[in-house]
C-alpha positions as CSV (number, residue, x, y, z in Angstrom):
1,M,116.3,83.4,97.7
2,S,114.7,80.1,98.3
3,L,112.4,79.3,101.2
4,T,114.1,77.8,104.3
5,R,111.6,75.5,106.0
6,C,111.9,74.1,109.5
7,V,109.5,71.5,110.8
8,L,109.7,70.9,114.5
9,Q,108.0,67.7,115.7
10,N,108.1,65.3,118.6
11,V,109.6,68.1,120.8
12,H,109.5,66.9,124.4
13,T,112.4,68.8,125.8
14,L,114.2,72.1,125.2
15,A,117.2,70.0,124.0
16,D,114.9,68.5,121.3
17,F,113.7,71.9,120.3
18,Y,117.2,73.4,119.8
19,R,118.6,70.2,118.3
20,Q,116.0,70.4,115.6
21,L,116.6,74.0,115.0
22,H,120.4,73.4,114.6
23,A,119.6,70.5,112.1
24,Q,117.3,72.5,109.9
25,L,118.3,76.2,110.0
26,P,121.5,77.8,109.0
27,L,122.2,79.2,112.5
28,P,125.3,81.3,113.0
29,P,128.3,79.7,114.7
30,H,127.8,81.9,117.8
31,F,124.2,80.7,118.3
32,G,123.5,79.7,121.9
33,D,120.6,77.5,122.9
34,N,118.5,80.2,124.6
35,Q,115.7,82.5,123.8
36,D,117.9,85.6,123.4
37,A,120.0,83.9,120.7
38,L,116.9,82.6,119.0
39,W,115.4,86.1,118.8
40,D,118.6,87.4,117.4
41,A,118.8,84.6,114.8
42,L,115.2,85.0,113.7
43,T,115.1,88.7,113.5
44,G,118.6,89.4,112.1
45,D,120.9,86.5,111.4
46,L,118.8,84.2,109.3
47,P,118.0,85.2,105.7
48,G,114.5,84.8,104.5
49,P,112.1,83.7,103.5
50,L,111.6,81.4,106.5
51,E,108.8,79.0,107.4
52,I,108.6,77.4,110.8
53,V,106.1,74.7,111.4
54,W,105.8,73.4,115.0
55,K,103.7,70.3,115.2
56,Q,102.2,69.6,118.7
57,P,104.0,72.3,120.7
58,Q,102.0,71.1,123.7
59,L,104.3,68.1,124.0
60,L,106.9,70.4,125.4
61,G,104.6,71.4,128.3
62,A,104.9,74.7,130.1
63,A,108.2,75.5,128.3
64,A,106.4,75.8,125.0
65,E,104.4,79.0,125.7
66,P,107.4,81.4,125.9
67,L,108.9,79.9,122.8
68,Q,105.6,80.1,120.9
69,E,105.3,83.8,122.0
70,L,108.9,84.5,120.8
71,L,108.2,82.8,117.5
72,R,104.9,84.8,117.0
73,D,106.7,88.0,117.9
74,A,109.5,87.3,115.4
75,A,106.9,86.5,112.7
76,E,105.3,89.8,113.4
77,E,108.7,91.5,113.1
78,R,109.5,90.1,109.7
79,D,107.5,90.1,106.5
80,D,109.2,86.9,105.3
81,L,108.8,84.6,108.3
82,C,105.7,82.4,108.4
83,L,104.9,80.5,111.6
84,Y,102.5,77.6,111.8
85,L,101.6,76.1,115.2
86,L,99.8,72.9,114.6
87,P,97.8,71.0,117.3
């Protein structure tokens, strides 16, 4: 399979975050814009290999930390998911 790459940038709101995910990843039709759905998609629904690059996550403010933690945990769960959090 070919690499699926998602580059998140200029994410200032949760709506920005999920909009960019929808635009770049083959999310399942039942995907809801929440952390539970994101976990399910990243750990089971999306085929790999996956690469997620999030540029300047700090732009999202306090809401970024739980999402970064979820992304880190998903990357630990899968051998074919690479996560890059860039300042």
